[in-house]
NUTI-107633 format. One record per atom (N, C-alpha, C): residue number from 0; z, x, y. Coordinates in steps of 0.1 Angstrom, whole numbers. Each point is the difference from the previous one (the first is absolute). Layout:
> NUM  Z  X  Y
...
REM end
This chain:
> 0  627  -438  591
> 0  -10  5  -10
> 0  -5  13  6
> 1  1  11  -8
> 1  -5  13  4
> 1  -13  3  -7
> 2  -9  6  7
> 2  -13  4  -6
> 2  -2  15  1
> 3  -7  5  -9
> 3  -3  14  0
> 3  -10  4  10
> 4  0  13  3
> 4  -10  5  10
> 4  -14  -2  -5
> 5  -2  0  -13
> 5  -13  -2  -6
> 5  -4  -14  3
> 6  9  -10  -1
> 6  -4  -14  3
> 6  -4  -1  15
> 7  7  7  9
> 7  -3  -1  14
> 7  -14  6  2
> 8  -4  11  -6
> 8  -13  6  2
> 8  -11  -10  -6
> 9  3  -6  -11
> 9  -10  -8  -7
> 9  -2  -13  8
> 10  9  -4  9
> 10  -2  -13  7
> 10  -8  1  13
> 11  -2  13  5
> 11  -7  1  13
> 11  -14  -5  -1
> 12  -8  5  -10
> 12  -14  -4  -1
> 12  -2  -15  -1
> 13  7  -7  -9
> 13  -2  -15  -1
> 13  4  -7  13
> 14  10  6  7
> 14  5  -6  12
> 14  -12  1  11
> 15  -6  12  1
> 15  -11  2  9
> 15  -11  -10  -3
> 16  -3  -2  -13
> 16  -12  -8  -3
> 16  3  -15  1
> 17  12  -4  -2
> 17  3  -14  3
> 17  -1  -3  15
> 18  4  9  8
> 18  -2  -1  14
> 18  -15  -1  4
> 19  -8  9  -7
> 19  -14  1  3
> 19  -7  -14  -3
> 20  3  -6  -12
> 20  -7  -12  -4
> 20  6  -12  8
> 21  12  0  3
> 21  6  -12  7
> 21  -3  0  15
> 22  2  12  6
> 22  -3  1  14
> 22  -14  3  3
> 23  -5  11  -6
> 23  -13  5  3
> 23  -11  -9  -4
> 24  1  -6  -12
> 24  -10  -10  -5
> 24  3  -14  3
> 25  12  -5  -4
> 25  2  -14  1
> 25  3  -5  14
> 26  5  9  9
> 26  3  -5  13
> 26  -10  5  11
> 27  -2  13  1
> 27  -7  5  12
> 27  -15  1  -3
> 28  -5  -1  -12
> 28  -14  2  -3
> 28  -8  -12  6
> 29  6  -11  2
> 29  -7  -12  6
> 29  -5  4  14
> 30  7  9  7
> 30  -5  4  13
> 30  -13  6  0
> 31  -3  8  -11
> 31  -13  7  -1
> 31  -11  -10  -2
> 32  3  -11  -8
> 32  -10  -9  -3
> 32  -1  -13  9
> 33  9  0  10
> 33  1  -12  8
> 33  -13  -5  6
> 34  -8  9  6
> 34  -13  -5  6
> 34  -9  -7  -11
> 35  -1  6  -12
> 35  -8  -6  -10
> 35  6  -13  -5
> 36  13  0  -2
> 36  7  -13  -5
> 36  -2  -11  11
> 37  2  4  12
> 37  -1  -10  11
> 37  -14  -6  1
> 38  -10  9  -2
> 38  -14  -5  1
> 38  -3  -9  -12
> 39  4  4  -12
> 39  -3  -8  -12
> 39  7  -13  0
> 40  13  0  4
> 40  7  -13  0
> 40  -2  -8  13
> 41  -8  5  9
> 41  -2  -8  13
> 41  12  -2  8
> 42  8  11  2
> 42  12  -2  8
> 42  -1  6  14
> 43  6  -6  9
> 43  1  7  14
> 43  11  11  -1
> 44  0  8  11
> 44  10  10  0
> 44  14  -5  0
> 45  3  -12  6
> 45  13  -6  0
> 45  3  -5  -14
> 46  -9  -6  -7
> 46  2  -5  -13
> 46  3  12  -10
> 47  -8  11  2
> 47  2  11  -9
> 47  14  6  2
> 48  5  1  13
> 48  13  4  2
> 48  11  -8  -6
> 49  -2  -13  0
> 49  9  -10  -7
> 49  0  3  -15
> 50  -11  2  -6
> 50  -1  2  -14
> 50  7  13  -4
> 51  -2  10  8
> 51  7  13  -3
> 51  15  -1  1
> 52  4  -8  10
> 52  14  -2  2
> 52  7  -6  -12
> 53  -8  -8  -8
> 53  6  -6  -12
> 53  4  11  -10
> 54  -8  10  0
> 54  4  12  -9
> 54  13  6  5
> 55  2  1  12
> 55  13  6  5
> 55  11  -10  -1
> 56  -3  -13  0
> 56  11  -9  -3
> 56  5  1  -14
> 57  -9  3  -9
> 57  4  2  -14
> 57  9  12  -1
> 58  -2  11  8
> 58  9  11  0
> 58  14  -4  4
> 59  1  -8  11
> 59  13  -5  5
> 59  8  -7  -11
> 60  -7  -9  -7
> 60  7  -8  -10
> 60  5  10  -11
> 61  -9  9  -5
> 61  4  8  -11
> 61  11  10  4
> 62  -1  6  12
> 62  10  10  3
> 62  14  -5  0
> 63  2  -12  3
> 63  14  -6  0
> 63  5  -1  -14
> 64  -9  -5  -9
> 64  4  -2  -14
> 64  2  14  -7
> 65  -9  9  4
> 65  0  13  -7
> 65  13  8  1
> 66  5  0  12
> 66  13  8  1
> 66  11  -6  -8
> 67  0  -13  -1
> 67  11  -6  -7
> 67  -2  3  -15
> 68  -12  -2  -5
> 68  -3  3  -14
> 68  3  15  -4
> 69  -4  9  9
> 69  3  14  -3
> 69  14  3  -1
> 70  8  -5  10
> 70  14  2  0
> 70  8  -5  -12
> 71  -5  -12  -5
> 71  7  -6  -11
> 71  -6  4  -14
> 72  -13  2  -1
> 72  -6  2  -13
> 72  -6  14  -2
> 73  -1  7  11
> 73  -7  13  -1
> 73  -14  0  6
> 74  -6  11  2
> 74  -13  1  6
> 74  -12  -5  -8
> 75  2  1  -14
> 75  -12  -3  -8
> 75  -6  -14  2
> 76  8  -10  0
> 76  -6  -14  1
> 76  -8  -2  12
> 77  6  3  12
> 77  -8  -3  12
> 77  -12  9  2
> 78  1  13  -4
> 78  -11  9  1
> 78  -12  -5  -9
> 79  3  -4  -12
> 79  -10  -4  -9
> 79  -6  -14  4
> 80  9  -8  5
> 80  -5  -13  6
> 80  -10  2  11
> 81  3  10  9
> 81  -9  3  10
> 81  -13  5  -5
> 82  0  8  -10
> 82  -13  4  -6
> 82  -8  -11  -6
> 83  7  -9  -7
> 83  -7  -12  -5
> 83  -6  -8  11
> 84  7  -2  11
> 84  -5  -8  11
> 84  -12  7  6
> 85  0  13  1
> 85  -11  7  6
> 85  -12  -2  -9
> 86  2  1  -13
> 86  -12  -2  -9
> 86  -5  -14  1
> 87  9  -10  -1
> 87  -5  -14  1
> 87  -6  -3  13
> 88  6  4  11
> 88  -5  -3  13
> 88  -14  6  3
> 89  -1  13  -4
> 89  -13  6  2
> 89  -11  -6  -9
> 90  3  -4  -12
> 90  -9  -7  -8
> 90  -5  -13  5
> 91  10  -8  5
> 91  -3  -13  6
> 91  -8  1  12
> 92  3  10  9
> 92  -8  2  12
> 92  -14  4  -3
> 93  -2  8  -11
> 93  -13  5  -3
> 93  -9  -11  -5
> 94  5  -11  -5
> 94  -9  -11  -5
> 94  0  -12  10
> 95  7  1  11
> 95  2  -11  9
> 95  -14  -5  5
> 96  -2  -13  -1
> 96  -12  -6  6
> 96  2  -8  12
> 97  13  -2  3
> 97  4  -8  12
> 97  12  6  6
> 98  3  -4  12
> 98  11  6  8
> 98  14  -3  -7
> 99  2  -11  -6
> 99  13  -3  -6
> 99  3  9  -12
> 100  -10  3  -8
> 100  2  9  -11
> 100  2  14  5
> 101  -7  4  11
> 101  2  13  6
> 101  14  1  5
> 102  5  -10  7
> 102  14  0  5
> 102  10  1  -11
> 103  -2  -7  -11
> 103  10  2  -11
> 103  0  14  -5
> 104  -12  6  -2
> 104  -1  13  -4
> 104  7  10  9
> 105  -3  -2  13
> 105  6  9  10
> 105  15  -1  1
> 106  5  -13  -2
> 106  14  -2  0
> 106  7  8  -12
> 107  -6  -2  -12
> 107  6  7  -12
> 107  -1  15  2
> 108  -11  5  5
> 108  -2  14  2
> 108  10  6  10
> 109  2  -8  11
> 109  9  3  11
> 109  15  1  -5
> 110  3  -8  -10
> 110  14  0  -5
> 110  3  13  -8
> 111  -11  6  -5
> 111  2  11  -10
> 111  8  12  6
> 112  -3  5  12
> 112  8  11  5
> 112  14  -4  4
> 113  2  -13  3
> 113  13  -5  4
> 113  9  0  -12
> 114  -5  -2  -12
> 114  8  1  -12
> 114  2  14  -4
> 115  -11  8  0
> 115  0  13  -6
> 115  7  11  9
> 116  -2  -1  13
> 116  4  11  8
> 116  15  2  3
> 117  7  -11  4
> 117  15  3  3
> 117  8  5  -12
> 118  -3  -4  -13
> 118  8  5  -11
> 118  -2  15  -2
> 119  -11  6  5
> 119  -2  14  -2
> 119  11  8  7
> 120  6  -5  11
> 120  11  7  6
> 120  12  1  -10
> 121  2  -11  -7
> 121  11  0  -10
> 121  -3  10  -11
> 122  -13  0  -5
> 122  -3  9  -11
> 122  1  14  5
> 123  -4  4  12
> 123  1  13  5
> 123  15  4  2
> 124  8  -9  6
> 124  14  3  2
> 124  7  2  -14
> 125  -4  -7  -10
> 125  6  1  -13
> 125  -4  12  -7
> 126  -12  5  1
> 126  -5  10  -8
> 126  0  14  6
> 127  2  1  13
> 127  -3  12  8
> 127  13  4  7
> 128  3  13  0
> 128  11  5  8
> 128  -2  -3  15
> 129  11  -2  7
> 129  0  -4  14
> 129  -8  10  8
> 130  0  12  -3
> 130  -6  11  8
> 130  -16  -1  -1
> 131  -4  -7  -11
> 131  -15  0  -2
> 131  -6  -14  3
> 132  8  -10  3
> 132  -5  -13  2
> 132  -10  -2  11
> 133  3  6  12
> 133  -9  -3  11
> 133  -14  4  -2
> 134  -2  13  -6
> 134  -14  5  -2
> 134  -7  -8  -11
> 135  8  -3  -11
> 135  -6  -8  -11
> 135  -4  -14  5
> 136  9  -6  8
> 136  -4  -13  5
> 136  -12  0  8
> 137  -1  10  10
> 137  -12  0  8
> 137  -12  4  -7
> 138  1  8  -11
> 138  -12  3  -8
> 138  -5  -13  -7
> 139  10  -8  -6
> 139  -4  -12  -6
> 139  -7  -10  10
> 140  6  0  13
> 140  -5  -8  10
> 140  -15  3  3
> 141  -4  12  -2
> 141  -14  4  3
> 141  -10  -7  -10
> 142  5  -7  -10
> 142  -9  -6  -10
> 142  -9  -10  7
> 143  4  -6  11
> 143  -8  -9  7
> 143  -14  7  4
> 144  1  12  5
> 144  -12  8  3
> 144  -8  3  -12
> 145  6  2  -11
> 145  -8  3  -12
> 145  -9  -12  -3
> 146  6  -12  1
> 146  -7  -12  -2
> 146  -12  -2  9
> 147  3  3  13
> 147  -10  -1  10
> 147  -12  10  -2
> 148  4  13  -4
> 148  -10  10  -2
> 148  -9  -4  -12
> 149  6  -7  -10
> 149  -8  -4  -11
> 149  -9  -12  4
> 150  5  -9  8
> 150  -7  -12  3
> 150  -13  3  8
> 151  0  10  8
> 151  -12  3  9
> 151  -12  5  -9
> 152  1  10  -8
> 152  -11  3  -9
> 152  -4  -11  -10
> 153  10  -8  -4
> 153  -2  -12  -8
> 153  -10  -10  7
> 154  2  -1  13
> 154  -8  -9  7
> 154  -15  5  0
> 155  -1  13  1
> 155  -14  6  0
> 155  -6  -1  -15
> 156  9  3  -10
> 156  -5  0  -13
> 156  -5  -14  -4
> 157  7  -10  4
> 157  -5  -14  -3
> 157  -8  -6  11
> 158  -6  8  8
> 158  -9  -4  11
> 158  6  -11  9
> 159  13  2  4
> 159  7  -9  9
> 159  1  -14  -6
> 160  -1  -1  -13
> 160  2  -13  -7
> 160  15  -2  -1
> 161  6  -8  9
> 161  15  -1  0
> 161  5  -6  -13
> 162  -8  -9  -6
> 162  5  -6  -12
> 162  2  10  -12
> 163  -10  8  -1
> 163  0  10  -11
> 163  12  10  3
> 164  2  4  12
> 164  11  9  4
> 164  13  -6  -4
> 165  2  -13  4
> 165  13  -6  -2
> 165  2  -2  -15
> 166  -10  -2  -8
> 166  1  -1  -15
> 166  5  13  -5
> 167  -7  11  4
> 167  4  13  -5
> 167  14  4  4
> 168  4  -4  12
> 168  14  2  5
> 168  10  -7  -9
> 169  -4  -12  -4
> 169  9  -8  -9
> 169  2  7  -14
> 170  -11  5  -5
> 170  2  7  -13
> 170  9  12  1
> 171  -2  7  11
> 171  9  12  3
> 171  14  -4  1
> 172  3  -11  7
> 172  13  -5  2
> 172  7  -3  -13
> 173  -8  -6  -10
> 173  5  -4  -13
> 173  6  13  -7
> 174  -8  10  0
> 174  4  12  -7
> 174  12  7  6
> 175  1  0  13
> 175  11  6  7
> 175  13  -9  -2
> 176  -2  -13  -1
> 176  12  -9  -3
> 176  6  3  -14
> 177  -9  2  -10
> 177  5  4  -13
> 177  7  13  0
> 178  -4  10  7
> 178  7  12  1
> 178  13  -1  6
> 179  1  -8  11
> 179  13  -2  6
> 179  10  -8  -8
> 180  -5  -9  -9
> 180  8  -7  -9
> 180  7  10  -10
> 181  -7  11  -3
> 181  5  9  -10
> 181  11  10  7
> 182  -1  2  12
> 182  8  11  6
> 182  11  -5  10
> 183  -1  -12  5
> 183  10  -5  10
> 183  13  -2  -7
> 184  11  4  7
> 184  14  -3  -5
> 184  3  -14  0
> 185  9  -4  -9
> 185  5  -14  0
> 185  15  0  2
> 186  6  -12  2
> 186  14  -1  2
> 186  3  0  15
> 187  11  -6  4
> 187  4  -1  14
> 187  2  13  6
> 188  -4  1  13
> 188  2  13  7
> 188  14  2  4
> 189  7  -10  3
> 189  14  1  4
> 189  9  -10  -8
> 190  12  3  -2
> 190  9  -9  -8
> 190  5  -11  9
> 191  7  -10  -6
> 191  5  -11  8
> 191  10  3  11
> 192  8  11  -3
> 192  10  4  10
> 192  -6  5  13
> 193  -11  7  -2
> 193  -7  5  12
> 193  -8  -11  7
> 194  -5  -10  -8
> 194  -7  -11  6
> 194  10  -8  9
> 195  12  -1  -5
> 195  10  -8  8
> 195  5  8  12
> 196  0  13  0
> 196  4  8  11
> 196  -11  0  11
> 197  -13  0  -4
> 197  -11  0  10
> 197  -10  -12  -3
> 198  5  -12  2
> 198  -9  -11  -2
> 198  -11  0  10
> 199  -11  -5  -4
> 199  -12  -1  10
> 199  2  -12  8
> 200  6  1  12
> 200  2  -11  9
> 200  -7  4  13
> 201  -2  -10  9
> 201  -7  2  13
> 201  7  11  8
> 202  14  -1  0
> 202  7  10  8
> 202  0  14  -6
> 203  -2  1  -13
> 203  -1  13  -7
> 203  -14  6  4
> 204  -10  -8  0
> 204  -14  5  2
> 204  -1  4  15
> 205  4  -9  9
> 205  -3  1  14
> 205  13  6  7
> 206  -1  12  3
> 206  12  7  6
> 206  -6  10  11
> 207  9  7  6
> 207  -4  9  11
> 207  -10  11  -5
> 208  2  5  -12
> 208  -9  10  -5
> 208  -14  -6  -5
> 209  0  -12  -6
> 209  -12  -5  -6
> 209  -9  -7  10
> 210  6  -6  11
> 210  -8  -8  9
> 210  -12  8  7
> 211  3  12  5
> 211  -12  8  5
> 211  -10  2  -10
> 212  4  3  -13
> 212  -10  2  -10
> 212  -8  -12  -3
> 213  6  -12  0
> 213  -7  -12  -3
> 213  -9  -4  11
> 214  4  2  13
> 214  -9  -4  11
> 214  -12  9  0
> 215  2  13  -1
> 215  -11  10  0
> 215  -10  -3  -12
> 216  6  -3  -12
> 216  -8  -2  -12
> 216  -9  -13  2
> 217  6  -10  6
> 217  -7  -13  2
> 217  -12  2  9
> 218  2  7  11
> 218  -11  3  10
> 218  -11  9  -6
> 219  5  9  -8
> 219  -10  9  -7
> 219  -9  -8  -10
> 220  6  -10  -6
> 220  -7  -9  -9
> 220  -11  -8  7
> 221  4  -5  12
> 221  -10  -7  8
> 221  -12  8  4
> 222  3  12  6
> 222  -11  8  5
> 222  -9  6  -11
> 223  7  4  -11
> 223  -8  7  -11
> 223  -9  -10  -7
> 224  5  -13  -1
> 224  -9  -10  -7
> 224  -12  -3  8
> 225  0  1  13
> 225  -12  -2  8
> 225  -10  11  -4
> 226  4  12  -1
> 226  -9  11  -4
> 226  -5  -2  -14
> 227  9  -3  -10
> 227  -4  -2  -14
> 227  -11  -11  -1
> 228  3  -11  7
> 228  -8  -12  -3
> 228  -13  0  8
> 229  1  4  13
> 229  -11  -2  9
> 229  -8  12  4
> 230  4  12  -4
> 230  -8  12  3
> 230  -14  0  -5
> 231  -1  -4  -13
> 231  -14  0  -6
> 231  -8  -11  6
> 232  6  -11  4
> 232  -7  -11  7
> 232  -6  4  13
> 233  8  8  8
> 233  -4  5  13
> 233  -12  10  -2
> 234  1  9  -10
> 234  -10  10  -2
> 234  -13  -6  -5
> 235  1  -11  -9
> 235  -11  -6  -6
> 235  -8  -9  9
> 236  8  -10  5
> 236  -6  -11  8
> 236  -1  2  15
> 237  9  8  5
> 237  0  2  15
> 237  -7  13  4
> 238  2  10  -8
> 238  -6  13  3
> 238  -13  3  -8
> 239  -2  -8  -11
> 239  -13  1  -7
> 239  -1  11  -9
> 240  10  6  -5
> 240  -1  11  -9
> 240  -3  -4  -14
> 241  -7  9  -8
> 241  -4  -4  -13
> 241  12  -1  -10
> 242  -3  -6  -12
> 242  11  -1  -10
> 242  4  14  -4
> 243  -9  9  -2
> 243  3  14  -4
> 243  9  6  10
> 244  -3  -1  13
> 244  9  6  11
> 244  14  -6  -1
> 245  1  -13  -1
> 245  13  -7  -1
> 245  8  4  -12
> 246  -7  2  -11
> 246  6  5  -13
> 246  6  14  2
> 247  -8  8  7
> 247  5  14  3
> 247  12  0  9
> 248  0  -10  9
> 248  12  -2  9
> 248  12  -3  -9
> 249  -2  -9  -9
> 249  11  -5  -9
> 249  5  12  -9
> 250  -10  8  -5
> 250  4  11  -8
> 250  8  11  8
> 251  -4  1  13
> 251  8  10  9
> 251  14  -5  1
> 252  2  -13  1
> 252  14  -5  1
> 252  8  4  -13
> 253  -6  -2  -11
> 253  6  2  -13
> 253  3  15  -2
> 254  -10  8  2
> 254  2  15  -2
> 254  10  5  9
> 255  0  -3  13
> 255  10  4  9
> 255  14  -5  -4
> 256  0  -12  -5
> 256  13  -6  -4
> 256  7  8  -11
> 257  -7  8  -8
> 257  6  8  -11
> 257  9  10  6
> 258  -2  4  12
> 258  9  10  7
> 258  14  -6  2
> 259  1  -14  -1
> 259  13  -6  2
> 259  10  4  -11
> 260  -6  5  -11
> 260  9  4  -11
> 260  8  12  4
> 261  -4  7  11
> 261  7  12  5
> 261  11  -3  9
> 262  2  -13  4
> 262  10  -4  10
> 262  14  4  -5
> 263  2  -1  -13
> 263  13  4  -5
> 263  4  14  3
> 264  -10  9  -1
> 264  2  14  4
> 264  3  1  15
> 265  -8  -7  8
> 265  2  0  14
> 265  14  -5  4
> 266  5  -10  -7
> 266  13  -6  3
> 266  11  11  -3
> 267  -2  8  -10
> 267  9  11  -2
> 267  0  10  11
> 268  -11  3  6
> 268  -2  10  10
> 268  5  -4  13
> 269  -3  -13  5
> 269  2  -4  14
> 269  10  -11  0
> 270  3  -7  -11
> 270  10  -11  0
> 270  -7  -13  3
> 271  7  -11  -4
> 271  -6  -13  1
> 271  -3  -5  15
> 272  9  4  9
> 272  -1  -4  14
> 272  -13  5  6
> 273  -2  13  -1
> 273  -12  6  7
> 273  -13  -5  -8
> 274  1  -1  -13
> 274  -12  -4  -8
> 274  -4  -15  3
> 275  10  -8  3
> 275  -3  -14  3
> 275  -8  -1  14
> 276  5  8  10
> 276  -6  0  13
> 276  -14  6  -1
> 277  -2  11  -7
> 277  -13  6  -2
> 277  -10  -9  -7
> 278  5  -6  -11
> 278  -9  -9  -8
> 278  -5  -11  8
> 279  9  -7  8
> 279  -4  -11  8
> 279  -9  4  11
> 280  2  12  6
> 280  -9  4  11
> 280  -14  3  -6
> 281  -1  6  -12
> 281  -14  3  -6
> 281  -6  -14  -3
> 282  8  -9  -5
> 282  -5  -13  -4
> 282  -6  -7  13
> 283  7  0  11
> 283  -5  -6  12
> 283  -12  7  5
> 284  -1  13  -2
> 284  -12  7  5
> 284  -12  -5  -8
> 285  2  -3  -13
> 285  -11  -5  -8
> 285  -5  -13  5
> 286  9  -9  5
> 286  -4  -13  5
> 286  -8  2  13
> 287  5  9  9
> 287  -6  3  13
> 287  -14  5  -2
> 288  -2  9  -9
> 288  -13  6  -3
> 288  -10  -10  -5
> 289  5  -10  -8
> 289  -9  -10  -5
> 289  -4  -10  11
> 290  9  -2  10
> 290  -4  -8  11
> 290  -11  6  8
> 291  0  13  2
> 291  -10  7  9
> 291  -12  5  -8
> 292  0  -2  -14
> 292  -11  6  -8
> 292  -14  -4  4
> 293  -1  -12  7
> 293  -14  -4  3
> 293  -7  10  9
> 294  7  8  7
> 294  -6  10  9
> 294  -3  13  -7
> 295  6  2  -12
> 295  -2  13  -7
> 295  2  -3  -15
> 296  -11  0  -7
> 296  0  -4  -14
> 296  9  9  -9
> 297  1  13  3
> 297  8  8  -8
> 297  15  -4  0
> 298  4  -7  10
> 298  14  -4  1
> 298  4  -10  -11
> 299  -10  -7  -6
> 299  3  -10  -10
> 299  7  7  -12
> 300  -6  12  -4
> 300  5  6  -12
> 300  13  8  3
> 301  2  4  13
> 301  13  6  4
> 301  11  -10  -1
> 302  -4  -12  6
> 302  10  -11  -1
> 302  3  -4  -14
> 303  -10  -1  -9
> 303  2  -3  -14
> 303  10  10  -7
> 304  -3  12  3
> 304  8  11  -6
> 304  15  -1  5
> 305  1  -1  13
> 305  14  -1  5
> 305  7  -13  -4
> 306  -7  -11  -1
> 306  6  -12  -4
> 306  4  1  -15
> 307  -9  5  -9
> 307  4  1  -14
> 307  12  9  -2
> 308  0  11  6
> 308  12  10  -1
> 308  13  -6  6
> 309  -1  -6  11
> 309  12  -5  7
> 309  5  -13  -6
> 310  -9  -9  -5
> 310  4  -12  -6
> 310  8  3  -13
> 311  -5  8  -8
> 311  8  4  -13
> 311  13  7  4
> 312  -1  9  10
> 312  12  7  3
> 312  11  -9  6
> 313  -4  -9  9
> 313  9  -8  7
> 313  6  -10  -9
> 314  -8  -6  -9
> 314  6  -9  -10
> 314  10  7  -9
> 315  -4  13  -4
> 315  10  8  -7
> 315  13  2  7
> 316  -2  3  13
> 316  12  3  9
> 316  9  -13  0
> 317  -7  -11  2
> 317  8  -13  1
> 317  8  -2  -13
> 318  -7  4  -12
> 318  7  -2  -13
> 318  12  10  -1
> 319  -2  12  4
> 319  11  10  0
> 319  11  -4  9
> 320  -4  -5  12
> 320  10  -4  10
> 320  8  -12  -6
> 321  -6  -9  -7
> 321  7  -11  -6
> 321  10  4  -11
> 322  -4  10  -7
> 322  9  5  -11
> 322  11  8  6
> 323  -1  5  12
> 323  11  6  7
> 323  10  -10  5
> 324  -5  -11  5
> 324  8  -11  6
> 324  7  -8  -11
> 325  -8  -3  -11
> 325  5  -8  -11
> 325  2  7  -13
> 326  7  12  0
> 326  1  8  -11
> 326  8  -6  -12
> 327  8  -11  3
> 327  8  -6  -10
> 327  -9  -9  -9
> 328  -10  -7  6
> 328  -10  -8  -7
> 328  -14  2  6
> 329  -6  11  -5
> 329  -13  4  7
> 329  -11  -10  -1
> 330  -1  -7  -12
> 330  -12  -9  -1
> 330  2  -12  10
> 331  12  -4  3
> 331  3  -11  9
> 331  -5  3  14
> 332  5  12  5
> 332  -4  4  13
> 332  -15  4  1
> 333  -4  6  -11
> 333  -14  4  -1
> 333  -9  -12  1
> 334  4  -10  -8
> 334  -8  -13  0
> 334  0  -7  13
> 335  11  1  7
> 335  1  -7  13
> 335  -9  7  10
> 336  -1  13  0
> 336  -9  7  9
> 336  -14  -4  -2
> 337  -4  1  -12
> 337  -14  -3  -3
> 337  -3  -15  1
> 338  10  -8  -2
> 338  -1  -14  3
> 338  -4  -3  15
> 339  7  7  8
> 339  -2  -1  15
> 339  -14  6  4
> 340  -3  11  -6
> 340  -14  6  2
> 340  -10  -11  -3
> 341  2  -6  -12
> 341  -10  -10  -4
> 341  1  -13  7
> 342  11  -3  7
> 342  0  -12  9
> 342  -10  3  11
> 343  1  12  5
> 343  -9  5  11
> 343  -15  -1  -5
> 344  -2  5  -13
> 344  -13  0  -5
> 344  -5  -13  -4
> 345  9  -10  -2
> 345  -4  -14  -3
> 345  -4  -6  13
> 346  7  2  11
> 346  -3  -6  13
> 346  -13  5  6
> 347  -2  13  -2
> 347  -11  7  7
> 347  -14  -5  -3
> 348  -4  -2  -13
> 348  -13  -4  -3
> 348  -4  -14  6
> 349  9  -10  -2
> 349  -3  -13  5
> 349  1  -1  15
> 350  10  6  6
> 350  1  0  15
> 350  -11  9  5
> 351  -3  11  -6
> 351  -10  9  5
> 351  -14  -6  -1
> 352  -2  -8  -11
> 352  -13  -6  -1
> 352  -3  -10  11
> 353  10  -8  4
> 353  -2  -9  11
> 353  -1  7  13
> 354  8  11  2
> 354  0  8  12
> 354  -14  6  2
> 355  -5  6  -11
> 355  -14  6  0
> 355  -10  -10  4
> 356  1  -13  -5
> 356  -10  -10  3
> 356  0  -4  14
> 357  12  1  6
> 357  2  -4  14
> 357  -4  11  10
> 358  5  12  -3
> 358  -1  11  10
> 358  -10  12  -5
> 359  -4  -1  -12
> 359  -8  11  -6
> 359  8  9  -9
> 360  -7  6  -9
> 360  7  8  -10
> 360  5  14  6
> 361  -8  4  10
> 361  4  12  7
> 361  14  -2  7
> 362  1  -11  7
> 362  13  -3  6
> 362  12  -1  -10
> 363  -3  -4  -12
> 363  10  -1  -11
> 363  5  14  -3
> 364  -8  10  1
> 364  5  14  -3
> 364  7  6  12
> 365  -3  -4  12
> 365  8  3  11
> 365  15  -5  -2
> 366  0  -12  -4
> 366  14  -6  -3
> 366  7  7  -11
> 367  -7  5  -10
> 367  6  8  -11
> 367  6  13  6
> 368  -7  6  9
> 368  6  12  6
> 368  13  -3  7
> 369  0  -11  8
> 369  13  -4  7
> 369  11  -2  -9
> 370  -3  -7  -11
> 370  11  -3  -10
> 370  4  12  -7
> 371  -10  9  -3
> 371  4  12  -7
> 371  9  9  8
> 372  -3  2  13
> 372  8  8  8
> 372  14  -6  1
> 373  1  -13  -1
> 373  14  -6  2
> 373  9  3  -13
> 374  -6  5  -11
> 374  8  4  -11
> 374  10  11  3
> 375  -4  8  10
> 375  8  11  4
> 375  12  -4  8
> 376  -1  -12  6
> 376  11  -4  10
> 376  13  -2  -8
> 377  -1  -5  -12
> 377  12  -4  -7
> 377  6  11  -9
> 378  -5  12  1
> 378  6  11  -8
> 378  14  4  7
> 379  9  4  -8
> 379  13  5  5
> 379  -2  12  10
> 380  8  1  10
> 380  -2  10  10
> 380  8  13  -4
> 381  4  1  -12
> 381  7  12  -4
> 381  -4  4  -14
> 382  8  9  -6
> 382  -4  5  -13
> 382  6  -7  -12
> 383  5  -13  2
> 383  7  -7  -10
> 383  -9  -2  -12
> 384  -13  0  1
> 384  -9  -2  -11
> 384  2  11  -11
> 385  4  11  4
> 385  2  11  -9
> 385  13  0  -7
> 386  8  -9  3
> 386  14  -1  -6
> 386  -1  -10  -12
> 387  5  4  -11
> 387  1  -8  -12
> 387  11  -11  2
REM end
């Protein structure tokens, strides 16, 4: 199925916004409100970590199903299903009066990016010339930061009332879902003959080229989830900063993350190999600065800016890397990479919550630094990343 250039241009905006509502609202916004949710629900830090992990478990379930649906039926169904789950999950969480209802809402909301995100690689591959795909994909990937940027002032607008914020996010998700229903392509991405030539098997997924990618992505998922979930907790309850200060910290992450849209241009200039190393080094610097921020307050915002920019850039890099390795079936390899990132993100909140309870939340961020640095260990030692 061929699509016009006009169709490719028209799909970029709804792609960015579906990423914004599923990742920025339905998945990561809970980190901003975690101190308030924890207090209202009477949860310990370990229990809060377990609850947030349920959200990431939803992503794991959905990402497996999504790649299969996209390959066989086209991107529209899984993308729209993800939007519906974001809407329903956010609505349910906004009215939750007990932990069980909150968990169900978080699980549904967590599933939403798992359904919506992997098929976007199929849509981009289908609608965009090969020479344009990397920068368009990385631009779409920055939608997470748009969601985060919006969520921070929303928290101030609604006076940190997390229920009103989640309700407003749900309404936004509904409108974005309708838009994506109208523009997403339908029909299988590949025909049966190609599916038989490149079946999605364990040996096809795990090979010499993909294993370093998978290991690095998994460790990145573990370390980044610690920051997303527990940073506001440390700043609020351990360091004693005000809600306004913490919200500005969150806004700094989102605003800086918008620069991740430029990673496609960077890739063209310096190549995937150098960009991967640079992105991970900046990411680890953000973790190190957060660990030592207690001695110098200004480092908090430097850490937030570096984390936001590097997180969006590195996830974009992993996505591009996966499309290089699995060019025959991009959504399958793409889904596998983000599945492994999310395994790490699923493990981190629950394990991190118990670790913080035993050793302190500051020690948890030291562990995040160690894990983050280890992401670099598994990168190929040559320029094979730049080879298609």
